C-alpha positions in Angstrom: 92.9 131.7 106.0 90.5 132.7 108.7 88.0 136.2 108.8 86.3 138.1 111.2 83.7 140.8 110.7 84.2 143.9 113.2 82.1 147.2 112.1 81.0 146.1 109.5 84.4 145.2 107.3 85.8 141.8 107.2 89.3 141.3 108.8 90.8 138.6 107.4 93.7 136.9 109.2 97.9 136.3 107.3 97.6 132.7 106.7 101.0 131.3 108.0 103.6 129.7 105.6 103.7 126.2 105.3 107.2 124.5 105.4 108.7 122.0 105.1 112.0 120.5 106.4 115.4 118.5 105.2 117.9 117.2 107.5 121.1 114.8 106.6 122.2 112.6 109.0 126.1 112.3 108.2 127.6 108.8 108.0 129.6 108.2 110.6 129.5 111.6 112.0 129.8 110.5 116.1 129.5 113.7 117.4 126.2 114.9 115.5 122.9 114.8 117.1 120.5 112.2 115.9 119.1 113.5 112.6 115.6 113.0 114.0 116.3 115.1 117.3 118.0 118.0 115.2 114.9 118.3 112.8 112.9 118.3 115.6 114.9 121.6 117.0 114.8 122.7 113.5 110.2 122.7 113.6 110.5 124.9 116.9 112.6 127.0 115.1 110.1 127.0 112.8 107.6 127.6 114.8 109.1 130.7 117.0 109.7 131.9 113.6 105.8 131.7 112.5 106.1 129.0 110.0 104.3 125.3 110.2 105.8 122.9 109.7 103.6 120.2 107.4 106.4 117.7 106.8 110.2 116.6 107.0 112.3 115.2 104.5 115.7 113.3 105.6 118.7 111.5 103.9 121.3 109.4 104.9 125.0 110.8 103.1 128.9 110.5 103.4 129.3 114.0 102.6 126.6 116.5 101.1 126.1 117.0 97.6 128.1 119.6 95.8 124.8 121.0 93.8 121.7 120.6 96.1 123.2 119.3 99.3 120.9 116.4 98.8 121.5 113.9 96.3 119.0 114.7 93.2 116.2 111.6 93.6 115.6 113.4 97.7 115.1 116.8 95.1 112.6 115.2 93.2 110.7 113.1 95.9 110.2 117.1 98.1 109.4 118.2 94.0 106.4 115.6 94.0 105.4 115.8 97.7 104.4 119.6 96.8 100.9 119.1 95.4 99.7 117.3 98.6 101.7 119.0 101.2 101.0 122.8 99.6 104.2 124.1 101.2 105.5 127.8 100.4 109.1 127.1 101.5 111.6 124.5 102.2 113.9 125.0 105.0 117.2 122.6 105.1 118.8 122.4 108.9 122.8 123.0 107.6 123.8 125.8 106.0 124.0 126.0 102.3 126.0 127.2 99.6 124.7 130.3 97.6 125.0 127.7 94.1 123.2 125.2 96.4 120.3 127.5 97.2 120.0 128.7 93.6 119.7 125.2 92.3 117.1 124.0 95.0 115.3 127.2 94.2 115.2 126.2 90.6 114.2 122.8 90.4 111.7 122.9 93.3 110.0 126.0 91.8 109.8 127.1 95.7 112.0 129.5 97.8 114.9 127.8 100.1 116.3 128.4 103.2 118.5 127.0 105.6 119.3 127.0 109.1 121.0 130.3 109.5 118.4 132.2 107.3 115.6 130.6 110.0 118.1 131.8 112.7 118.4 135.4 111.1 114.8 135.8 110.9 114.3 135.0 114.5 116.5 137.2 115.3 115.4 140.3 113.5 111.7 139.5 115.2 113.6 139.7 119.0 116.2 142.5 118.2 114.7 145.2 120.7 117.4 147.3 121.3 119.5 149.7 118.6 122.3 147.6 119.2 120.3 144.2 118.8 119.4 145.4 115.2 122.6 146.8 114.0 123.5 143.2 115.3 121.3 141.3 113.0 120.9 143.5 110.2 125.3 143.0 110.1 124.7 139.4 110.0 122.1 139.5 107.3 124.0 141.3 105.4 127.1 139.3 105.9 124.4 136.5 104.9 123.4 137.9 101.4 126.7 139.4 100.2 127.7 136.1 98.6 124.1 135.8 97.3 124.3 138.6 95.2 126.3 137.5 92.2 123.5 136.4 89.6 120.8 136.2 92.3 118.7 139.1 91.9 115.5 137.4 90.9 116.3 135.4 94.2 116.7 138.5 96.2 113.1 139.8 94.7 111.1 136.8 95.7 112.8 137.3 98.9 111.3 141.0 99.8 107.9 139.8 99.1 107.8 139.2 102.8 108.0 135.7 105.1 110.0 134.0 107.1 113.7 134.1 106.1 114.5 137.5 105.4 113.4 140.0 108.2 115.2 143.7 108.9 116.8 145.2 105.6 113.9 146.9 103.5 112.7 146.0 100.0 115.3 149.2 99.2 117.9 147.8 100.9 118.2 144.4 99.2 118.3 146.2 95.9 121.2 148.2 96.5 124.1 147.3 94.7 127.6 145.2 96.1 129.4 148.6 96.8 127.2 150.1 98.7 126.4 147.2 101.1 129.7 147.1 101.8 129.9 150.6 103.4 127.0 149.5 105.3 128.7 146.8 106.9 131.8 149.0 107.7 129.3 151.9 109.0 127.7 149.1 111.4 131.0 147.5 112.5 131.9 150.5 113.2 128.9 151.7 115.2 129.4 148.4 116.9 132.5 148.9 117.8 131.6 152.3 119.4 129.4 150.2 121.1 131.6 147.3 122.3 133.6 150.5 123.6 131.1 151.9 125.8 130.7 148.4 127.1 134.0 147.9 128.3 133.9 151.4 129.8 130.5 150.3 131.5 132.3 147.1 132.9 135.2 148.5 133.9 133.5 151.0 136.1 131.4 148.3 137.4 134.7 146.5 138.3 136.3 149.7 139.9 132.7 149.6 141.9 134.1 146.1 143.2 130.6 144.5 142.4 131.0 141.2 140.6 129.2 139.8 137.8 127.4 136.9 137.2 126.8 136.1 133.6 123.2 133.3 133.2 124.4 131.3 129.7 122.8 128.4 128.5 120.7 126.7 125.5 118.3 128.5 123.9 114.4 128.4 126.4 116.6 126.4 129.1 115.0 129.2 131.6 117.6 132.1 132.1 115.8 135.1 132.1 112.8 133.3 134.1 115.8 132.8 136.7 116.9 136.5 136.3 113.0 137.4 137.2 112.7 135.4 140.2 116.1 136.3 141.6 116.0 139.4 141.1 112.3 140.5 141.1 113.2 142.6 136.9 110.2 142.0 134.3 112.7 140.7 131.5 110.6 139.1 128.6 110.6 135.3 129.7 108.7 133.4 126.7 108.5 129.9 126.3 110.2 129.7 122.6 113.8 129.7 121.5 115.9 132.9 121.4 113.1 135.1 123.3 116.3 137.1 124.7 118.3 138.3 122.5 119.6 142.0 123.8 121.7 141.6 127.4 119.5 142.7 130.6 121.4 143.2 133.7 120.0 143.4 137.8 121.5 143.8 140.9 120.9 141.0 143.7 121.7 141.1 146.4 123.7 137.5 147.9 122.6 136.0 151.0 126.3 137.2 152.8 124.7 140.9 152.7 127.2 141.4 149.1 125.8 142.8 146.2 126.2 141.2 142.6 125.4 142.2 139.0 123.3 138.9 136.9 123.7 139.6 133.5 120.8 137.7 131.2 122.3 136.5 127.7 121.0 135.2 124.5 120.5 131.1 124.5 122.6 129.3 122.3 122.0 126.4 120.0 123.7 123.8 117.9 125.0 124.3 114.6 124.9 128.1 115.9 127.4 129.7 112.6 131.0 131.5 113.8 130.3 134.2 111.9 126.6 134.9 114.0 128.5 134.8 116.7 130.8 137.0 115.9 128.0 139.2 114.7 127.0 139.2 118.9 130.4 139.9 119.9 129.5 142.9 121.6 127.6 141.1 123.4 128.6 137.9 124.0 131.8 139.8 125.8 129.4 140.4 129.3 130.4 136.4 129.1 133.9 137.1 129.4 134.6 139.8 131.4 132.0 137.9 134.1 133.7 137.1 137.4 131.3 133.5 137.8 129.1 131.5 134.9 125.7 130.4 136.3 124.7 127.5 133.3 120.9 126.9 133.2 120.4 123.5 132.5 117.0 122.3 131.5 116.6 119.2 133.3 113.8 117.8 131.4 114.7 118.4 127.9 115.3 115.0 126.3 118.7 115.8 124.4 119.8 117.6 128.1 123.5 116.3 127.4 124.0 117.5 124.3 123.0 120.4 125.3 125.4 121.1 127.7 127.8 119.8 125.5 126.8 122.5 123.0 127.3 125.2 125.6 130.1 124.3 127.0 132.0 124.1 123.9 130.7 127.5 123.4 131.9 128.7 126.0 135.5 127.8 125.5 135.1 129.6 121.6 134.5 132.5 123.2 137.4 132.4 125.9 135.7 132.0 128.7 136.3 128.4 129.8 138.3 129.2 132.6 135.8 131.6 133.9 134.0 129.6 137.7 131.1 127.6 136.3 127.5 127.1 139.1 125.0 124.8 137.1 121.7 124.9 137.9 119.6 122.5 136.9 116.2 124.0 136.2 112.8 122.7 136.0 113.2 120.3 138.4 109.5 120.6 139.3 108.5 118.9 136.5 110.1 115.9 137.1 108.1 112.6 138.6 110.0 112.7 141.5 112.0 116.4 141.7 113.3 115.2 145.5 115.4 112.2 143.8 117.1 115.2 141.7 118.9 116.5 144.2 118.8 113.4 146.3 121.4 112.1 143.4 123.5 115.5 143.2 124.2 114.6 146.9 127.1 117.3 147.6 128.5 118.0 144.1 130.3 121.2 144.2 128.4 124.0 142.2 125.5 122.1 141.2 122.1 122.9 142.1 119.1 122.0 141.5 116.2 124.0 141.0 112.9 125.8 139.7 113.1 129.1 138.4 109.4 129.4 137.8 108.3 127.9 141.3 111.0 129.3 143.0 112.7 126.0 144.2 116.6 126.1 145.2 116.9 129.9 144.9 118.2 130.1 147.9 120.9 127.9 147.6 121.7 129.1 144.3 122.7 132.3 145.5 124.1 130.8 148.7 126.8 129.0 146.0 127.2 131.9 144.4 128.4 133.7 147.4 130.6 131.0 149.0 131.8 131.0 145.1 132.0 134.7 145.9 134.2 134.6 149.2 136.8 131.9 148.3 138.2 133.8 145.3 138.1 136.9 147.3 141.0 138.5 148.9 141.3 138.9 152.8 142.7 142.3 154.0 142.9 144.6 156.9 142.8 148.2 156.0 141.8 151.0 158.1 139.9 153.4 156.1 139.7 157.1 156.9 136.1 158.7 157.8 135.5 160.6 154.8 135.9 157.3 152.9 132.7 155.8 154.0 131.9 155.5 150.3 134.3 152.7 150.1 133.4 151.3 153.5 130.0 150.8 152.1 131.8 149.1 149.0 133.2 146.6 151.3 130.2 145.3 152.6 127.9 145.7 149.7 130.4 143.7 147.4 132.2 141.5 149.9 132.3 139.4 153.5 133.1 142.0 156.7 134.4 140.1 159.2 135.0 142.6 161.6 134.9 146.8 162.1 136.4 148.7 164.8 136.2 152.3 165.3 139.3 154.1 165.7 140.4 157.9 165.4 141.9 158.0 161.8 139.0 156.1 160.6 137.3 152.5 160.7 139.2 149.4 161.2 137.7 146.8 158.5 139.2 142.9 158.6 136.9 141.6 154.7 137.2 139.3 152.1 137.0 141.4 149.2 136.5 140.8 144.9 139.9 141.0 143.6 138.6 143.8 142.0 138.3 145.9 144.7 141.8 145.9 146.0 143.2 149.0 143.4 140.4 151.8 145.4 142.0 150.1 148.7 145.7 150.1 148.4 146.1 153.1 149.9 144.7 151.8 153.1 145.5 148.5 153.5 148.1 147.9 156.2 149.3 144.5 158.0 149.2 145.7 161.9 148.1 148.9 163.6 149.7 151.1 166.2 147.7 150.4 169.6 147.6 154.0 170.5 145.6 154.9 167.4 142.5 153.2 169.2 139.7 155.4 170.2 136.6 153.3 171.0 137.4 149.1 171.3 133.8 149.4 169.9 133.9 146.1 167.3 130.6 145.1 165.8 130.2 141.9 164.1 128.9 142.5 160.4 126.3 140.3 159.6 124.9 142.4 156.9 124.5 145.7 155.0 125.9 148.5 156.7 123.0 150.8 158.1 
């Protein structure tokens, strides 16, 4: 414990909790991460939560042990190491059943957490909006409810503070199961209201014809840094896992003069429980309704291929597997020869090497996004009355205008527009324009925004 003197008083800084990590290698599980790499990620999660990792234990198993998840011999090994390592908490890299957690705490004489509880703690620290706080609280109660039976002493230890259970206060943890169910029901009802409001805003954006780009990726891949670089926003972009929890949307101008709304989303991670994803349904639906997904990949990461597989699998589970995707290979400036990455990519479709921090490749990324929207757009020819100047401005803003001509009854425009804009344009669409409607042969080539 450290201390410093201020104004005649001694200020003591709280000492970090000390933790040991426990991982299991599943024999015959070819699709799982190597236990050493998974524990390295768990250590980063612990560091993000403010915990100091002082040791690691691993064991190879065909299947988890019913009582302790690991075998009793490994439990004894961890217990014997406690005097030397002086740890306060044991963190498992997998989900534990309530019974396994209680048995381990009894045998080890210390708090025991699993990966899910650790992630919930990080989420609770990083939730900055009312919506984010409600989502975290719901996930916490979902985690706690099966652990209430014969677990009051266990919960009372949790309330003393420390990593693993942040958000619900001590009084909330001491309510009975009925009250907790009522609170869960209330949270679900409020989040459903949030979900409806989000859906309403998305419909309004779609009616405005502005395409939506969802920025996704493994946690800490650089999504927030990319949004900041593209839009000039000031989204929190920290070098830690789950720095962004609440979605942020910013408008970005594309090279063809159009605009798009870019939304930064919560990062994905391996072994993210399905019910935790479900708790963030209202947030993640931003991905489902996107017209395009930009998958940010940390090209410097040693587990880059596995991280990409996790994100792809999560997108499919969310129902976003059919949405067009551009892969942004981020942090190329940190590679020994970043130009070699560009050369190896060649002219591959929808893969762009960038550095969000250094500003490399951003122009190409935006051009690629504009090209994708152009491919998906619908060519139209419309005669817009002069009292529909706002709709014409929307065509310029969200589509690609090829020509405009001022006629007696309005502006004749040929363009490629997003599909979402067609309902507004439908009353004015036409195949031909009668020659006698032409008033002025003043045709402008639209290279940019309507001035």
